LUMBA-353032 format. One record per atom (N, C-alpha, C): residue number from 1; residue in one letter; x, y, z. Coordinates in pm, whole numbers, always signed. Layout:
NUM,A,X,Y,Z
...
//
This chain:
1,M,+766,-4537,-56
1,M,+837,-4475,+58
1,M,+731,-4408,+155
2,A,+772,-4430,+270
2,A,+697,-4368,+386
2,A,+694,-4215,+370
3,P,+593,-4147,+422
3,P,+580,-4008,+439
3,P,+713,-3936,+488
4,N,+744,-3977,+617
4,N,+857,-3919,+691
4,N,+994,-3946,+604
5,T,+1006,-4049,+548
5,T,+1126,-4070,+466
5,T,+1124,-3991,+337
6,L,+1020,-3953,+270
6,L,+983,-3876,+162
6,L,+1033,-3730,+208
7,R,+980,-3678,+321
7,R,+1008,-3543,+359
7,R,+1150,-3519,+384
8,G,+1210,-3635,+452
8,G,+1356,-3632,+481
8,G,+1436,-3624,+347
9,A,+1402,-3692,+245
9,A,+1472,-3689,+114
9,A,+1450,-3566,+41
10,I,+1341,-3492,+60
10,I,+1321,-3394,-10
10,I,+1403,-3254,+68
11,A,+1409,-3271,+214
11,A,+1492,-3179,+290
11,A,+1631,-3186,+260
12,A,+1683,-3308,+248
12,A,+1819,-3330,+209
12,A,+1837,-3275,+70
13,A,+1748,-3294,-23
13,A,+1783,-3247,-165
13,A,+1794,-3087,-163
14,V,+1698,-3033,-75
14,V,+1694,-2887,-68
14,V,+1845,-2842,-14
15,V,+1879,-2888,+77
15,V,+1996,-2860,+148
15,V,+2132,-2878,+49
16,M,+2137,-2987,-22
16,M,+2226,-3001,-124
16,M,+2205,-2903,-232
17,L,+2097,-2877,-269
17,L,+2095,-2765,-385
17,L,+2148,-2625,-319
18,A,+2099,-2606,-205
18,A,+2147,-2474,-156
18,A,+2300,-2469,-137
19,A,+2371,-2571,-103
19,A,+2503,-2581,-77
19,A,+2575,-2565,-217
20,W,+2506,-2627,-331
20,W,+2565,-2629,-448
20,W,+2557,-2479,-514
21,A,+2442,-2414,-477
21,A,+2417,-2279,-551
21,A,+2473,-2169,-478
22,A,+2498,-2185,-355
22,A,+2552,-2066,-270
22,A,+2676,-2017,-326
23,P,+2798,-2087,-369
23,P,+2899,-2031,-401
23,P,+2882,-1942,-536
24,A,+2804,-1997,-631
24,A,+2762,-1934,-749
24,A,+2689,-1788,-733
25,L,+2608,-1796,-619
25,L,+2527,-1679,-592
25,L,+2639,-1579,-520
26,A,+2720,-1620,-443
26,A,+2806,-1538,-362
26,A,+2901,-1463,-468
27,E,+2939,-1535,-583
27,E,+3040,-1473,-669
27,E,+2973,-1376,-759
28,T,+2840,-1373,-769
28,T,+2771,-1274,-860
28,T,+2767,-1134,-785
29,P,+2845,-1047,-830
29,P,+2841,-919,-773
29,P,+2705,-854,-776
30,A,+2666,-773,-673
30,A,+2547,-717,-669
30,A,+2552,-593,-763
31,Q,+2447,-558,-824
31,Q,+2435,-454,-922
31,Q,+2429,-315,-837
32,P,+2513,-219,-856
32,P,+2502,-116,-761
32,P,+2385,-21,-791
33,P,+2327,+40,-713
33,P,+2202,+112,-755
33,P,+2230,+230,-830
34,I,+2126,+277,-894
34,I,+2160,+393,-991
34,I,+2079,+507,-908
35,H,+2120,+632,-929
35,H,+2068,+750,-872
35,H,+2005,+836,-965
36,Q,+1908,+913,-929
36,Q,+1837,+1000,-1018
36,Q,+1836,+1149,-942
37,L,+1881,+1245,-1009
37,L,+1887,+1377,-969
37,L,+1771,+1452,-1038
38,R,+1684,+1522,-968
38,R,+1574,+1599,-1032
38,R,+1591,+1746,-955
39,I,+1589,+1840,-1071
39,I,+1590,+1978,-1028
39,I,+1464,+2056,-1080
40,Y,+1393,+2120,-1008
40,Y,+1265,+2173,-1034
40,Y,+1290,+2330,-1018
41,E,+1248,+2408,-1122
41,E,+1242,+2543,-1125
41,E,+1123,+2585,-1042
42,V,+1124,+2650,-929
42,V,+1015,+2692,-846
42,V,+988,+2851,-882
43,F,+872,+2874,-931
43,F,+840,+3016,-955
43,F,+846,+3111,-827
44,K,+895,+3236,-860
44,K,+914,+3343,-763
44,K,+788,+3362,-691
45,G,+783,+3364,-560
45,G,+659,+3377,-481
45,G,+578,+3261,-459
46,K,+616,+3151,-515
46,K,+542,+3008,-493
46,K,+627,+2915,-424
47,E,+734,+2953,-357
47,E,+814,+2868,-271
47,E,+748,+2784,-163
48,A,+674,+2863,-87
48,A,+612,+2812,+23
48,A,+496,+2727,-21
49,A,+426,+2758,-117
49,A,+320,+2657,-171
49,A,+390,+2534,-235
50,F,+490,+2548,-296
50,F,+565,+2436,-357
50,F,+615,+2340,-252
51,H,+670,+2400,-152
51,H,+731,+2315,-44
51,H,+624,+2250,+35
52,A,+508,+2320,+64
52,A,+396,+2251,+128
52,A,+333,+2131,+56
53,R,+329,+2155,-95
53,R,+267,+2050,-159
53,R,+361,+1933,-160
54,F,+494,+1961,-180
54,F,+601,+1840,-179
54,F,+594,+1775,-53
55,R,+610,+1855,+54
55,R,+617,+1790,+183
55,R,+511,+1723,+230
56,D,+381,+1779,+219
56,D,+256,+1726,+261
56,D,+192,+1637,+176
57,H,+227,+1622,+52
57,H,+156,+1546,-48
57,H,+250,+1450,-126
58,A,+330,+1513,-198
58,A,+422,+1442,-298
58,A,+513,+1330,-222
59,A,+577,+1380,-106
59,A,+652,+1289,-34
59,A,+584,+1160,-2
60,R,+457,+1194,+54
60,R,+373,+1076,+105
60,R,+335,+969,+0
61,I,+314,+1039,-119
61,I,+259,+950,-224
61,I,+369,+870,-297
62,T,+492,+948,-297
62,T,+597,+873,-358
62,T,+653,+756,-264
63,E,+637,+787,-142
63,E,+669,+653,-37
63,E,+580,+544,-77
64,R,+449,+573,-104
64,R,+350,+453,-133
64,R,+391,+405,-251
65,H,+467,+452,-342
65,H,+522,+383,-479
65,H,+651,+344,-462
66,D,+693,+336,-341
66,D,+845,+284,-305
66,D,+967,+357,-366
67,F,+934,+493,-366
67,F,+1059,+587,-403
67,F,+1137,+592,-284
68,K,+1277,+594,-308
68,K,+1372,+605,-197
68,K,+1438,+750,-216
69,I,+1396,+849,-151
69,I,+1456,+967,-170
69,I,+1556,+986,-61
70,L,+1668,+1018,-111
70,L,+1791,+1024,-17
70,L,+1821,+1149,+47
71,A,+1778,+1257,-35
71,A,+1798,+1401,+22
71,A,+1717,+1497,-62
72,M,+1691,+1609,-2
72,M,+1618,+1716,-72
72,M,+1677,+1835,-26
73,W,+1700,+1940,-124
73,W,+1753,+2055,-111
73,W,+1693,+2183,-174
74,E,+1710,+2301,-128
74,E,+1656,+2423,-199
74,E,+1788,+2499,-245
75,A,+1800,+2517,-366
75,A,+1917,+2597,-434
75,A,+1877,+2721,-492
76,K,+1974,+2805,-515
76,K,+1969,+2935,-598
76,K,+2050,+2912,-718
77,A,+1981,+2962,-822
77,A,+2058,+2960,-947
77,A,+2035,+3093,-1008
78,G,+2127,+3180,-978
78,G,+2109,+3336,-1011
78,G,+1980,+3381,-918
79,A,+1872,+3441,-995
79,A,+1767,+3486,-932
79,A,+1656,+3369,-901
80,K,+1686,+3251,-963
80,K,+1584,+3138,-956
80,K,+1604,+3059,-837
81,T,+1487,+3008,-789
81,T,+1487,+2929,-676
81,T,+1473,+2780,-735
82,E,+1540,+2676,-686
82,E,+1527,+2548,-738
82,E,+1512,+2458,-619
83,F,+1439,+2337,-645
83,F,+1426,+2225,-550
83,F,+1480,+2127,-628
84,V,+1571,+2060,-536
84,V,+1660,+1952,-589
84,V,+1638,+1823,-503
85,H,+1614,+1715,-564
85,H,+1627,+1596,-481
85,H,+1698,+1470,-552
86,L,+1749,+1387,-463
86,L,+1811,+1271,-509
86,L,+1760,+1143,-475
87,L,+1721,+1053,-572
87,L,+1669,+945,-545
87,L,+1753,+808,-576
88,E,+1731,+696,-514
88,E,+1808,+581,-535
88,E,+1714,+470,-583
89,W,+1746,+403,-683
89,W,+1682,+307,-750
89,W,+1750,+158,-776
90,P,+1683,+55,-774
90,P,+1777,-67,-793
90,P,+1813,-88,-940
91,S,+1735,-15,-1024
91,S,+1750,-41,-1173
91,S,+1670,+75,-1251
92,R,+1715,+88,-1369
92,R,+1640,+179,-1471
92,R,+1479,+138,-1484
93,E,+1481,+0,-1493
93,E,+1344,-56,-1530
93,E,+1250,-20,-1406
94,V,+1294,-40,-1282
94,V,+1226,-19,-1170
94,V,+1201,+136,-1158
95,M,+1297,+212,-1178
95,M,+1267,+365,-1173
95,M,+1154,+397,-1263
96,A,+1152,+351,-1390
96,A,+1050,+385,-1483
96,A,+912,+333,-1450
97,E,+907,+217,-1393
97,E,+790,+149,-1344
97,E,+722,+231,-1234
98,R,+814,+262,-1132
98,R,+761,+335,-1027
98,R,+712,+490,-1050
99,W,+783,+548,-1143
99,W,+756,+689,-1188
99,W,+612,+676,-1256
100,A,+606,+565,-1349
100,A,+477,+569,-1416
100,A,+364,+554,-1326
101,G,+381,+462,-1204
101,G,+276,+450,-1118
101,G,+250,+577,-1042
102,F,+344,+653,-997
102,F,+338,+771,-927
102,F,+249,+884,-1029
103,M,+295,+882,-1153
103,M,+220,+982,-1239
103,M,+71,+959,-1263
104,A,+51,+831,-1256
104,A,-81,+781,-1287
104,A,-179,+764,-1160
105,D,-119,+802,-1046
105,D,-195,+815,-911
105,D,-291,+904,-905
106,K,-416,+889,-882
106,K,-526,+972,-899
106,K,-510,+1080,-775
107,A,-461,+1024,-665
107,A,-439,+1109,-547
107,A,-345,+1223,-590
108,W,-218,+1201,-657
108,W,-138,+1300,-709
108,W,-210,+1386,-816
109,S,-261,+1331,-899
109,S,-354,+1423,-1013
109,S,-426,+1514,-935
110,D,-513,+1474,-851
110,D,-598,+1548,-783
110,D,-526,+1676,-691
111,I,-429,+1639,-642
111,I,-356,+1739,-553
111,I,-285,+1835,-647
112,K,-242,+1804,-760
112,K,-182,+1880,-861
112,K,-289,+1991,-896
113,A,-416,+1932,-947
113,A,-521,+2021,-985
113,A,-567,+2112,-895
114,K,-580,+2064,-749
114,K,-614,+2162,-656
114,K,-516,+2267,-631
115,S,-397,+2224,-623
115,S,-291,+2317,-612
115,S,-283,+2430,-710
116,R,-319,+2385,-840
116,R,-308,+2482,-952
116,R,-411,+2571,-935
117,E,-532,+2531,-904
117,E,-633,+2604,-880
117,E,-621,+2721,-778
118,E,-568,+2670,-656
118,E,-534,+2769,-548
118,E,-415,+2868,-567
119,H,-322,+2823,-636
119,H,-200,+2900,-634
119,H,-151,+2917,-777
120,G,-204,+2875,-874
120,G,-165,+2897,-1007
120,G,-33,+2783,-1022
121,P,+46,+2803,-1137
121,P,+159,+2714,-1156
121,P,+257,+2750,-1058
122,L,+316,+2635,-991
122,L,+412,+2649,-900
122,L,+559,+2636,-951
123,M,+562,+2574,-1060
123,M,+714,+2545,-1118
123,M,+701,+2542,-1269
124,G,+832,+2551,-1313
124,G,+869,+2562,-1463
124,G,+931,+2426,-1490
125,A,+1041,+2432,-1557
125,A,+1121,+2338,-1594
125,A,+1168,+2228,-1499
126,I,+1172,+2101,-1531
126,I,+1235,+1994,-1448
126,I,+1334,+1924,-1521
127,Q,+1464,+1936,-1456
127,Q,+1577,+1860,-1527
127,Q,+1578,+1735,-1453
128,D,+1609,+1621,-1525
128,D,+1606,+1491,-1479
128,D,+1752,+1406,-1516
129,R,+1823,+1380,-1431
129,R,+1940,+1309,-1461
129,R,+1955,+1176,-1403
130,T,+1989,+1064,-1476
130,T,+2009,+952,-1406
130,T,+2171,+932,-1404
131,L,+2199,+903,-1268
131,L,+2349,+893,-1235
131,L,+2391,+751,-1219
132,I,+2491,+705,-1291
132,I,+2546,+572,-1271
132,I,+2685,+577,-1215
133,L,+2711,+511,-1121
133,L,+2851,+512,-1050
133,L,+2946,+459,-1160
134,T,+3051,+529,-1157
134,T,+3172,+476,-1238
134,T,+3243,+385,-1160
135,P,+3323,+301,-1232
135,P,+3393,+182,-1150
135,P,+3490,+226,-1048
136,Y,+3528,+346,-1058
136,Y,+3638,+384,-975
136,Y,+3577,+482,-860
137,S,+3447,+509,-873
137,S,+3390,+582,-765
137,S,+3376,+524,-624
138,P,+3421,+596,-535
138,P,+3401,+552,-386
138,P,+3248,+526,-365
139,T,+3217,+422,-288
139,T,+3061,+394,-259
139,T,+3011,+501,-184
140,P,+2898,+563,-224
140,P,+2844,+663,-145
140,P,+2777,+611,-10
141,T,+2793,+666,+106
141,T,+2729,+620,+216
141,T,+2661,+733,+284
142,P,+2535,+719,+305
142,P,+2451,+821,+352
142,P,+2494,+847,+494
143,R,+2497,+989,+529
143,R,+2520,+1036,+661
143,R,+2406,+1102,+714
144,L,+2378,+1076,+847
144,L,+2260,+1155,+905
144,L,+2332,+1292,+944
145,P,+2235,+1390,+947
145,P,+2301,+1520,+990
145,P,+2323,+1524,+1133
146,E,+2408,+1620,+1176
146,E,+2458,+1642,+1308
146,E,+2308,+1701,+1372
147,P,+2287,+1648,+1498
147,P,+2167,+1698,+1565
147,P,+2155,+1863,+1566
148,T,+2246,+1930,+1576
148,T,+2248,+2078,+1580
148,T,+2207,+2119,+1432
149,R,+2258,+2067,+1325
149,R,+2220,+2102,+1203
149,R,+2071,+2069,+1171
150,A,+2037,+1961,+1215
150,A,+1900,+1920,+1194
150,A,+1810,+2016,+1253
151,L,+1837,+2074,+1388
151,L,+1740,+2150,+1453
151,L,+1754,+2296,+1406
152,R,+1837,+2330,+1320
152,R,+1841,+2479,+1274
152,R,+1739,+2515,+1187
153,G,+1674,+2413,+1109
153,G,+1574,+2459,+1024
153,G,+1548,+2374,+907
154,G,+1448,+2410,+822
154,G,+1398,+2337,+722
154,G,+1461,+2387,+592
155,M,+1366,+2373,+487
155,M,+1407,+2414,+357
155,M,+1465,+2565,+353
156,G,+1581,+2577,+296
156,G,+1634,+2713,+276
156,G,+1676,+2794,+391
157,G,+1645,+2741,+517
157,G,+1700,+2816,+619
157,G,+1824,+2768,+688
158,S,+1894,+2862,+754
158,S,+2001,+2831,+822
158,S,+2020,+2883,+968
//
């Protein structure tokens, strides 16, 4: 078989295979993402140092490990300050792999050690919840803040 004829036959086979597989792939519903809610207890008087460490270091390093942070909040629970963030993952397995990579990251270990040396402990308990959409849940759609809200301030301000 001539080289051009062989290439043509291979191309035709690829097109036929794609046409055959396309309906089966289209019928397979995409797995909805899972979400992770993390709530950190921030020690009194340590809020500024905690936010600086998260904003300037943790957010950058988690990005390097392909974390998808959807939102971050500061909350009050009685007299306690909490930092809350919501993440999105394609699966539990990916979530576990990426967290393991982040926790083993030397840059993060060094930053935590330096922060502890300069400020003492910044936080206490961490609550961690994996959220799975129910079959009857509306699909969450991220919304960008209105420009006026975004300009009003950062963490904890209004």
